[in-house]
C-alpha positions as CSV (number, residue, x, y, z in Angstrom):
1,M,67.5,91.6,99.8
2,A,69.6,88.5,99.6
3,Y,71.8,87.0,102.4
4,Q,74.1,84.2,102.9
5,L,74.5,82.4,106.3
6,E,77.8,80.7,106.9
7,E,78.9,78.4,109.8
8,T,82.2,79.8,111.0
9,G,82.5,77.6,114.1
10,D,80.5,75.3,116.4
11,L,78.5,78.2,117.9
12,T,79.1,81.0,115.4
13,R,77.5,82.0,112.2
14,T,78.3,84.8,109.8
15,A,75.7,86.4,107.6
16,S,76.5,88.4,104.5
17,V,73.7,90.8,103.5
18,N,73.3,92.5,100.1
19,I,71.3,95.6,100.0
20,P,70.5,97.0,96.5
21,A,71.8,100.5,95.9
22,D,68.4,101.6,94.6
23,E,66.7,100.5,97.8
24,Y,69.3,102.4,99.8
25,E,68.9,105.5,97.7
26,A,65.1,105.4,97.9
27,G,65.4,105.1,101.7
28,V,67.7,108.1,101.9
29,A,65.5,110.2,99.7
30,R,62.4,109.2,101.7
31,E,64.0,110.1,105.0
32,L,65.3,113.4,103.6
33,R,61.8,114.3,102.4
34,K,60.3,113.5,105.8
35,L,63.0,115.5,107.6
36,S,62.5,118.5,105.2
37,K,58.9,118.8,106.5
38,R,60.1,119.2,110.1
39,V,63.3,121.3,109.9
40,K,63.6,125.0,109.5
41,I,66.5,126.4,107.4
42,R,67.0,130.1,107.1
43,G,65.8,131.2,103.6
44,F,63.4,128.3,103.0
45,R,59.9,127.5,104.1
46,K,59.3,124.3,106.0
47,G,58.8,121.5,103.5
48,K,60.1,123.5,100.6
49,I,63.9,122.9,101.2
50,P,65.6,121.7,98.0
51,M,66.9,118.1,98.3
52,N,70.5,119.2,97.5
53,V,70.4,121.5,100.5
54,M,69.0,118.7,102.7
55,R,71.6,116.3,101.4
56,Q,74.4,118.8,102.1
57,R,73.2,119.5,105.7
58,Y,71.8,116.2,106.8
59,G,73.0,113.6,104.2
60,D,75.6,111.9,106.4
61,A,73.3,111.4,109.4
62,I,70.4,110.2,107.2
63,Q,72.6,107.8,105.3
64,Q,73.9,106.3,108.5
65,E,70.3,106.0,109.8
66,V,69.1,104.3,106.6
67,I,72.0,101.8,106.6
68,E,71.3,100.9,110.3
69,T,67.6,100.5,109.6
70,L,68.1,98.3,106.5
71,V,70.7,96.1,108.2
72,R,68.7,95.8,111.4
73,D,65.6,94.7,109.3
74,Q,67.7,92.2,107.4
75,V,69.3,90.8,110.6
76,N,65.8,90.4,112.1
77,T,64.7,88.5,108.9
78,I,67.7,86.2,109.1
79,V,67.1,85.5,112.8
80,D,63.4,84.7,112.1
81,E,64.1,82.5,109.0
82,A,67.2,80.6,110.2
83,Q,66.6,78.1,112.9
84,R,68.7,78.3,116.1
85,V,70.4,81.5,115.1
86,L,70.7,84.1,117.9
87,H,71.9,87.6,117.2
88,I,74.5,88.6,119.8
89,S,77.1,90.9,118.3
90,R,76.7,94.3,116.5
91,P,76.6,94.0,112.7
92,E,79.6,95.1,110.8
93,V,78.7,97.2,107.8
94,T,81.0,97.2,104.8
95,A,80.1,99.1,101.6
96,I,81.2,97.4,98.4
97,P,81.2,99.6,95.3
98,T,79.5,97.9,92.4
99,N,80.2,100.5,89.7
100,G,84.0,100.4,89.8
101,T,84.4,104.1,90.8
102,G,85.1,103.4,94.5
103,G,81.9,104.8,96.0
């Protein structure tokens, strides 16, 4: 993952983080598989729930969780690598479509 650290004032810095879509999708799929082993949905055995059903039921929550995890990990990396940078405010997440379709 790449990032840019920009000085926006005497005491402020802004970091821009790029998370590849394939890494994000892999994280979502991994978390959905892990969750499918723990949840019970009527009509399916534990661990045998199709991914499309898991995505439909739990996709939004898992996507948010994966985004928060990826951003938190990247913020920690930035704080570790950049000298004298202290993370104080909550990260703002903005999705930027790369395929031109808006999502």
